[in-house]
LOMI-283547 format. One record per residue: x, y, z of N, C-alpha, C, O, CB in turn; residue in one letter. Coordinates in nm, 3 decimals, m for minus. Glycine has a CB too. Example, Ala and Ser with C-alpha at 12.3 -4.5 7.8 and 13.67 -1.06 7.14 Angstrom:
<sites>
SITE       n.u       n.v       n.w      ca.u      ca.v      ca.w       c.u       c.v       c.w       o.u       o.v       o.w      cb.u      cb.v      cb.w   res
SITE     1.319    m0.569     0.780     1.230    m0.450     0.780     1.320    m0.330     0.780     1.424    m0.332     0.846     1.131    m0.447     0.905     A
SITE     1.285    m0.225     0.708     1.367    m0.106     0.714     1.290     0.003     0.787     1.341     0.114     0.804     1.408    m0.060     0.572     S
</sites>
This chain:
<sites>
SITE       n.u       n.v       n.w      ca.u      ca.v      ca.w       c.u       c.v       c.w       o.u       o.v       o.w      cb.u      cb.v      cb.w   res
SITE     0.109    m0.111     0.001    m0.017    m0.001    m0.013     0.095     0.119     0.013     0.204     0.103     0.068    m0.176    m0.014     0.125     D
SITE     0.038     0.250    m0.042     0.096     0.326    m0.117     0.158     0.379     0.045     0.277     0.400     0.070     0.001     0.422    m0.237     R
SITE     0.081     0.388     0.108     0.126     0.456     0.269     0.209     0.371     0.319     0.288     0.433     0.391     0.007     0.475     0.388     K
SITE     0.226     0.286     0.318     0.372     0.202     0.363     0.484     0.223     0.326     0.588     0.218     0.391     0.382     0.082     0.335     K
SITE     0.455     0.263     0.153     0.572     0.265     0.104     0.658     0.346     0.101     0.779     0.332     0.079     0.568     0.244     0.024     D
SITE     0.563     0.492     0.138     0.601     0.636     0.171     0.661     0.610     0.306     0.776     0.649     0.325     0.472     0.751     0.172     D
SITE     0.588     0.541     0.415     0.691     0.558     0.534     0.782     0.483     0.484     0.886     0.548     0.479     0.653     0.515     0.683     V
SITE     0.799     0.348     0.432     0.998     0.268     0.427     1.062     0.394     0.305     1.174     0.376     0.257     1.017     0.016     0.313     I
SITE     1.017     0.463     0.283     1.112     0.563     0.167     1.148     0.674     0.288     1.270     0.693     0.286     1.001     0.653    m0.006     E
SITE     1.098     0.735     0.368     1.094     0.804     0.462     1.234     0.738     0.563     1.348     0.783     0.567     0.939     0.801     0.516     E
SITE     1.181     0.624     0.636     1.306     0.557     0.731     1.422     0.548     0.601     1.526     0.612     0.612     1.258     0.366     0.818     V
SITE     1.400     0.477     0.500     1.549     0.457     0.431     1.645     0.592     0.389     1.757     0.568     0.343     1.524     0.375     0.288     E
SITE     1.599     0.739     0.405     1.625     0.846     0.407     1.680     0.839     0.564     1.796     0.878     0.576     1.513     0.933     0.359     K
SITE     1.636     0.811     0.646     1.696     0.878     0.783     1.804     0.748     0.833     1.857     0.742     0.944     1.548     0.918     0.921     I
SITE     1.823     0.640     0.712     1.889     0.577     0.793     2.006     0.612     0.723     2.114     0.606     0.782     1.853     0.442     0.820     I
SITE     1.999     0.645     0.614     2.114     0.691     0.498     2.154     0.843     0.536     2.243     0.888     0.464     2.045     0.689     0.321     E
SITE     2.106     0.927     0.633     2.148     1.029     0.677     2.185     1.048     0.814     2.219     1.160     0.852     2.074     1.100     0.646     D
SITE     2.184     0.959     0.886     2.193     0.938     1.064     2.292     0.788     1.020     2.347     0.732     1.115     1.982     0.902     1.185     E
SITE     2.301     0.763     0.963     2.370     0.668     0.968     2.335     0.528     1.078     2.415     0.451     1.131     2.485     0.734     0.987     S
SITE     2.226     0.531     1.084     2.136     0.396     1.187     2.202     0.316     1.131     2.233     0.301     1.013     1.958     0.353     1.181     V
SITE     2.232     0.241     1.260     2.271     0.093     1.269     2.195    m0.017     1.333     2.233    m0.133     1.321     2.384     0.088     1.330     K
SITE     2.073     0.020     1.412     1.930    m0.049     1.440     1.873     0.004     1.463     1.907     0.117     1.498     1.896    m0.126     1.511     K
SITE     1.706    m0.045     1.463     1.575    m0.001     1.460     1.535    m0.044     1.581     1.528    m0.166     1.596     1.491    m0.045     1.349     I
SITE     1.505     0.034     1.678     1.423     0.032     1.780     1.217     0.018     1.782     1.174     0.064     1.888     1.479     0.159     1.834     V
SITE     1.171    m0.003     1.743     1.042    m0.031     1.768     0.926    m0.052     1.911     0.898    m0.154     1.973     1.051    m0.127     1.709     V
SITE     0.877     0.091     1.928     0.838     0.079     2.034     0.646    m0.052     2.029     0.530    m0.056     1.988     0.838     0.263     2.080     G
SITE     0.748    m0.123     2.103     0.572    m0.258     2.075     0.436    m0.213     2.193     0.445    m0.251     2.310     0.631    m0.504     2.149     M
SITE     0.306    m0.123     2.141     0.224    m0.153     2.238     0.179    m0.237     2.306     0.150    m0.334     2.235     0.167    m0.132     2.224     P
SITE     0.150    m0.258     2.434     0.069    m0.388     2.476    m0.042    m0.305     2.542    m0.057    m0.184     2.557     0.154    m0.512     2.586     V
SITE    m0.144    m0.462     2.591    m0.236    m0.415     2.634    m0.159    m0.381     2.801    m0.037    m0.380     2.817    m0.368    m0.516     2.607     G
SITE    m0.284    m0.349     2.936    m0.259    m0.310     3.037    m0.195    m0.468     3.111    m0.110    m0.467     3.200    m0.389    m0.230     3.091     L
SITE    m0.254    m0.590     3.055    m0.222    m0.699     3.152    m0.137    m0.772     3.034    m0.153    m0.892     3.013    m0.366    m0.791     3.230     K
SITE    m0.019    m0.673     2.935     0.073    m0.746     2.905     0.066    m0.821     2.758     0.146    m0.888     2.693     0.079    m0.827     3.009     N
SITE    m0.080    m0.771     2.738    m0.141    m0.858     2.642    m0.168    m0.813     2.511    m0.205    m0.696     2.520    m0.254    m0.899     2.688     N
SITE    m0.166    m0.852     2.387    m0.174    m0.831     2.251    m0.322    m0.724     2.214    m0.438    m0.733     2.254    m0.178    m0.992     2.180     D
SITE    m0.263    m0.637     2.132    m0.394    m0.544     2.106    m0.410    m0.570     1.985    m0.347    m0.652     1.920    m0.391    m0.388     2.130     T
SITE    m0.521    m0.478     1.938    m0.549    m0.396     1.778    m0.361    m0.326     1.757    m0.250    m0.371     1.727    m0.723    m0.208     1.799     L
SITE    m0.385    m0.275     1.772    m0.240    m0.139     1.812    m0.100    m0.219     1.781    m0.014    m0.180     1.702    m0.228    m0.077     2.032     Q
SITE    m0.093    m0.365     1.875     0.030    m0.401     1.871     0.044    m0.512     1.745     0.151    m0.555     1.701     0.067    m0.451     2.014     T
SITE    m0.105    m0.550     1.692    m0.106    m0.629     1.568    m0.015    m0.560     1.470     0.091    m0.588     1.415    m0.252    m0.643     1.508     T
SITE    m0.109    m0.443     1.471    m0.051    m0.341     1.324     0.071    m0.314     1.342     0.148    m0.306     1.247    m0.119    m0.186     1.293     K
SITE     0.116    m0.292     1.486     0.251    m0.253     1.477     0.363    m0.414     1.469     0.469    m0.381     1.415     0.277    m0.146     1.628     T
SITE     0.364    m0.517     1.494     0.452    m0.635     1.441     0.436    m0.619     1.303     0.540    m0.602     1.239     0.411    m0.788     1.489     R
SITE     0.292    m0.620     1.219     0.316    m0.591     1.031     0.389    m0.476     1.008     0.459    m0.486     0.907     0.168    m0.559     0.933     E
SITE     0.400    m0.336     1.086     0.497    m0.259     1.035     0.667    m0.323     1.066     0.776    m0.322     1.010     0.464    m0.112     1.101     F
SITE     0.612    m0.371     1.181     0.806    m0.413     1.165     0.783    m0.495     1.101     0.838    m0.446     1.002     0.921    m0.466     1.288     M
SITE     0.724    m0.644     1.046     0.726    m0.726     0.949     0.830    m0.644     0.814     0.927    m0.685     0.750     0.561    m0.759     0.916     A
SITE     0.745    m0.501     0.813     0.739    m0.457     0.647     0.918    m0.345     0.637     0.987    m0.295     0.548     0.533    m0.319     0.608     S
SITE     0.921    m0.359     0.819     1.106    m0.349     0.830     1.181    m0.403     0.860     1.289    m0.350     0.886     1.166    m0.286     0.881     L
SITE     1.157    m0.560     0.875     1.245    m0.626     0.853     1.255    m0.676     0.680     1.365    m0.709     0.635     1.230    m0.723     0.955     M
SITE     1.169    m0.677     0.619     1.157    m0.727     0.516     1.264    m0.624     0.429     1.366    m0.657     0.370     1.006    m0.740     0.481     K
SITE     1.202    m0.486     0.444     1.309    m0.392     0.388     1.496    m0.350     0.413     1.573    m0.287     0.340     1.240    m0.285     0.421     A
SITE     1.521    m0.422     0.558     1.643    m0.344     0.601     1.658    m0.431     0.687     1.722    m0.392     0.784     1.643    m0.196     0.647     F
SITE     1.608    m0.582     0.690     1.629    m0.651     0.797     1.799    m0.764     0.762     1.843    m0.838     0.849     1.465    m0.740     0.823     G
SITE     1.845    m0.755     0.667     1.970    m0.783     0.579     2.067    m0.706     0.595     2.183    m0.739     0.569     1.951    m0.779     0.448     E
SITE     2.029    m0.579     0.644     2.143    m0.503     0.683     2.183    m0.440     0.812     2.290    m0.385     0.839     2.145    m0.418     0.612     R
SITE     2.042    m0.462     0.913     2.085    m0.390     1.067     1.935    m0.495     1.136     1.830    m0.540     1.090     2.068    m0.140     1.079     M
SITE     1.998    m0.494     1.254     1.871    m0.548     1.352     1.808    m0.443     1.385     1.835    m0.325     1.410     1.902    m0.624     1.486     E
SITE     1.670    m0.542     1.381     1.575    m0.463     1.386     1.504    m0.528     1.510     1.490    m0.650     1.512     1.500    m0.449     1.254     I
SITE     1.461    m0.453     1.610     1.440    m0.465     1.752     1.267    m0.442     1.851     1.176    m0.377     1.799     1.549    m0.352     1.794     V
SITE     1.257    m0.482     1.939     1.144    m0.418     1.992     1.128    m0.423     2.108     1.193    m0.507     2.168     1.044    m0.449     1.951     E
SITE     1.043    m0.343     2.178     1.103    m0.272     2.352     0.957    m0.215     2.339     0.917    m0.139     2.250     1.280    m0.118     2.379     Q
SITE     0.862    m0.280     2.476     0.748    m0.284     2.557     0.805    m0.127     2.560     0.911    m0.071     2.587     0.728    m0.400     2.705     T
SITE     0.652    m0.082     2.510     0.621     0.102     2.546     0.509     0.099     2.634     0.431     0.193     2.615     0.570     0.215     2.396     E
SITE     0.470     0.000     2.745     0.399     0.008     2.822     0.381     0.170     2.896     0.492     0.212     2.928     0.438    m0.096     2.891     M
SITE     0.303     0.238     2.920     0.257     0.386     2.983     0.402     0.481     2.931     0.460     0.530     3.028     0.231     0.380     3.197     F
SITE     0.447     0.502     2.837     0.551     0.574     2.795     0.463     0.680     2.701     0.525     0.765     2.637     0.671     0.480     2.720     S
SITE     0.327     0.675     2.694     0.284     0.768     2.654     0.250     0.859     2.787     0.288     0.975     2.781     0.185     0.732     2.562     S
SITE     0.190     0.823     2.892     0.100     0.827     3.010     0.241     0.917     3.068     0.232     1.029     3.117     0.034     0.653     3.096     A
SITE     0.354     0.847     3.053     0.479     0.930     3.117     0.569     1.038     3.083     0.649     1.102     3.150     0.557     0.861     3.137     E
SITE     0.516     1.043     2.886     0.592     1.139     2.835     0.480     1.268     2.862     0.516     1.385     2.861     0.644     1.103     2.671     A
SITE     0.340     1.226     2.885     0.250     1.332     2.929     0.275     1.447     3.049     0.272     1.569     3.069     0.141     1.259     2.966     K
SITE     0.309     1.289     3.128     0.380     1.375     3.303     0.510     1.501     3.311     0.529     1.607     3.371     0.474     1.226     3.411     R
SITE     0.571     1.426     3.225     0.723     1.507     3.200     0.627     1.645     3.159     0.603     1.740     3.232     0.860     1.428     3.042     I
SITE     0.581     1.625     3.022     0.576     1.709     2.957     0.536     1.860     3.037     0.594     1.967     3.055     0.499     1.658     2.862     I
SITE     0.377     1.789     3.080     0.324     1.880     3.174     0.409     1.953     3.296     0.407     2.075     3.310     0.224     1.807     3.230     A
SITE     0.487     1.859     3.386     0.586     1.948     3.487     0.701     2.020     3.410     0.734     2.126     3.464     0.664     1.847     3.604     E
SITE     0.775     1.988     3.289     0.898     2.080     3.239     0.814     2.204     3.149     0.868     2.297     3.090     1.026     1.975     3.124     E
SITE     0.671     2.175     3.158     0.640     2.311     3.099     0.633     2.297     2.896     0.615     2.387     2.814     0.791     2.430     3.167     G
SITE     0.648     2.188     2.880     0.603     2.144     2.722     0.520     2.142     2.669     0.404     2.131     2.709     0.611     2.056     2.682     G
SITE     0.595     2.163     2.474     0.434     2.180     2.408     0.384     2.006     2.429     0.443     1.900     2.450     0.434     2.245     2.191     R
SITE     0.263     2.044     2.413     0.155     1.893     2.406     0.156     1.815     2.276     0.095     1.714     2.241    m0.018     1.932     2.423     P
SITE     0.241     1.889     2.215     0.239     1.837     2.061     0.416     1.760     2.038     0.462     1.722     1.930     0.206     2.008     1.930     D
SITE     0.485     1.754     2.174     0.602     1.687     2.215     0.568     1.583     2.273     0.649     1.537     2.353     0.685     1.753     2.291     E
SITE     0.449     1.515     2.255     0.378     1.426     2.377     0.486     1.274     2.277     0.574     1.205     2.329     0.119     1.423     2.382     E
SITE     0.438     1.267     2.141     0.470     1.116     2.096     0.647     1.080     2.047     0.704     0.976     2.014     0.360     1.088     1.948     H
SITE     0.703     1.263     2.070     0.921     1.234     2.019     0.927     1.212     2.170     1.000     1.113     2.178     1.073     1.423     1.936     A
SITE     0.890     1.248     2.303     0.913     1.226     2.429     0.888     1.112     2.455     0.988     1.060     2.505     0.858     1.297     2.506     E
SITE     0.755     1.000     2.443     0.738     0.906     2.420     0.861     0.807     2.386     0.928     0.735     2.459     0.656     0.925     2.347     A
SITE     0.865     0.836     2.221     0.973     0.765     2.167     1.103     0.742     2.257     1.151     0.629     2.268     1.008     0.833     2.048     A
SITE     1.161     0.862     2.324     1.290     0.898     2.373     1.257     0.806     2.497     1.346     0.733     2.541     1.328     1.071     2.396     R
SITE     1.165     0.808     2.540     1.120     0.707     2.635     1.122     0.582     2.608     1.104     0.525     2.715     1.007     0.724     2.670     L
SITE     1.132     0.510     2.531     1.115     0.361     2.471     1.264     0.363     2.444     1.341     0.300     2.517     1.000     0.331     2.320     V
SITE     1.295     0.415     2.369     1.425     0.427     2.346     1.550     0.409     2.478     1.613     0.306     2.503     1.425     0.560     2.284     L
SITE     1.560     0.535     2.543     1.595     0.485     2.723     1.559     0.359     2.777     1.628     0.289     2.850     1.517     0.573     2.832     A
SITE     1.481     0.343     2.748     1.425     0.182     2.834     1.491     0.024     2.743     1.514    m0.092     2.777     1.193     0.173     2.821     S
SITE     1.501     0.101     2.619     1.579    m0.020     2.566     1.723    m0.022     2.573     1.798    m0.119     2.558     1.552    m0.039     2.433     Y
SITE     1.759     0.131     2.604     1.973     0.112     2.607     1.939     0.047     2.771     1.942    m0.075     2.784     2.131     0.343     2.605     I
SITE     1.912     0.118     2.867     1.954     0.108     3.000     1.909    m0.108     3.001     1.982    m0.198     3.043     1.834     0.253     3.131     K
SITE     1.792    m0.117     2.947     1.769    m0.288     2.913     1.892    m0.382     2.872     1.925    m0.490     2.922     1.668    m0.305     2.780     N
SITE     1.947    m0.316     2.774     2.083    m0.396     2.712     2.187    m0.349     2.688     2.258    m0.356     2.588     2.077    m0.447     2.604     N
SITE     2.201    m0.282     2.812     2.330    m0.220     2.822     2.452    m0.320     2.927     2.566    m0.279     2.944     2.293    m0.058     2.890     S
</sites>
């Protein structure tokens, strides 16, 4: 589908521009650590990443449970803009991955 192709092309540009060596995908899960509809969609996207880039680099998943709530709290506490929530949540997911894999 065209939207997915556009995303893969954009990821390709980022990989080249930023010399990316690994992709960390935030994996949404339910409150009981169960799969949700969004988990399924994210796994499908991850499969697309694996197909496009899996031979060149490692693609891993990191649970993103509570990352959005924590991001919202941090932004409110630090006086940030609400539109920064997704970027802050992504930063938290990546920090969690690094902490758990160092």
